[in-house]
C-alpha positions, 0 to 999 in steps of 0.5 A: 499499499502506497500511504503516502501517495495514497488519495482521498478514500478508503484503501484496503490493506486486507483482513480487515485493515484500512487506510482513511484519507479525508477530503484535506489529505488526513489519514488514519487507520481503522480495522473492521472486525467481527466481535460476536457475530456483529461487525465493528469499526475500530479506529486504531489512530492516525498515520502520523502516529501509527506506521503501516507494520505498526497498524498491521501489527495493532490489528492483528493483536485485536482481531486475536483479542476478538477471537478470544472472546475480548473486547477489541475496544477495551484492548485498544483503549488499554494499549493507548493509557499512558503508563508512568514513569517510575517517579510519577508511579511512586508519587502516586504510590506514596499519596494513595498509602501514606494514610496507612504508614506511620509519620517516619515511614511516610517521611523517609518513602519518597525522600529515599527513592528520590536520593537512590532510586530516580537517578538511575530509573526515575525516569523509566516506564514503570512496566519496563523496570526489571531485574537488572535495572534495580540491581544496578540501582542498588549496586552503589549503596549495596554493600556501603549502606546496606541497611538503606539498599534494603529500605529501597529495595522493598520500597521500590517493590511496593512501588512496583506492586502498586503499579501491577495493581494500578495496570500499568505494568503485567508483573509484580516486583522481581524477587530473587534475581534482583541481588544476583550479582550483588556482593553478599552484605557484610556486618558494618557498623550500621548493619542492623540486620543479620542475614537470613543465611546466618539466623539458623544457627543464631536461633540454635545458639538462643534455643540452647541458653537457659528458658527466659520469658525475654528468649522466648519473646525474642524468639517468637520474634524471629519466627513470626517475623513480627515487631518487638511491641506487638510481642511484648504486648500480645495476650493470650486472648490474641491466640487462637491455637486450634486453628493456628492464628496470632490475631493482633487487635489494631491497638498492637499494630503499628499502623493501627490495623488489624492483622493476623499471623498464621503459627509456624510449628517452632512459633506454637513451641514456643508458645507452649513453653510460656504457658508454663511459665504463665504467672495467671489464668487469665485470657488477658495475660499477657504471653510473655510478662514480666517479673511483675506480671506486666509487658516486657519493657521494650529493652529486654529483646534488645539487651539479649542481643547485646548480652550476646555480642551480637551487632544486629537489632530485634526489628532487623530480623524483619528484614532478615525474613524479607530477604529470605522471602525475596531471594528463597521463595520466588514462588510467592508474589512479593505483596504475600511476603509484605502483608507476612509483614503487616505492611500495607498492601493495596486492597485491590492486589489483595483482592486478586488473590483471594483474602482466604488464599492470601492467608494460605500463601501468608502460611506457606511462606511463614512455614517455609522460613519456620523450616529454615530457623530450624531445619526438620521442622514438620509443615503446618497443615491448616485444616480449617481452610 
């Protein structure tokens, strides 16, 4: 077809694709296709925006969509929707989700990305960002600023998963492939998180020490990837041993939203040991009580770490768990790992997995974490579905 020299009128290219030339010389593409037994004429765009080869490719894609029972107009419009850059998606993500974050988290989210991510990938279309982009973005700070590198990686993942929920990209944030090619992070002065490969030995070391309420609480925090305060303040009324669930009320949570944690066999064993040290019989009793039968102080678990001369924080084990999920559980979607940490996950993402299966995916992830921490641990079977 001679597109440039075409005269006014309709010119067929075959298989329903036409070039329309107006009296003034304007040129555009049109596809005629059968949809559910009805003939439909679908505009594809102007010649200035779409070459003949591109028009043919687009027509072929829309014909295929129509044969598959899809609405070709909707598919065309989806293709025409503007996809934002990573920086634009990050700003939108922050605006939509910050209400569920603590002020410190909300404030640090964009500033860390502006400093460490935007220079490398801020201008990239969000649907084009892949593992290699994230790896190259993280490389300059991966060993020099490991704690910040993990935060940037996690926050970039939140942006990518948010973008998927908005329909801006087809896939979730990449997992294990991001860190392939990056050096193993060392235990620098500001490095607060233990590498997940080293956590089992630490758990075994703590478990071999004389049993105290504080050590049980520390181990429970590690096994459930929970914040120290969530562990120290939890009460027996929050524990459902029959269903192997820890139902944490909003008052216990950093984001003031109720959250359920699936319990692994090692976590249940720790609760059984804690039950043996109970000082009362009330459901409202704290699970890990101080000598006065109140919640342990916020320094109790940290002191155990200091006394063991371990240069990490209790909170850092959450990062250890997150890295384990990303690098060893590639079949578990990133939003599931974020939910396991009680991080905000867009409702649209959770609905996509259905809430029941979302919880079971989290159970699978925590179950794998339990087996990693205590080799030989049996699987948890949730008979309540």
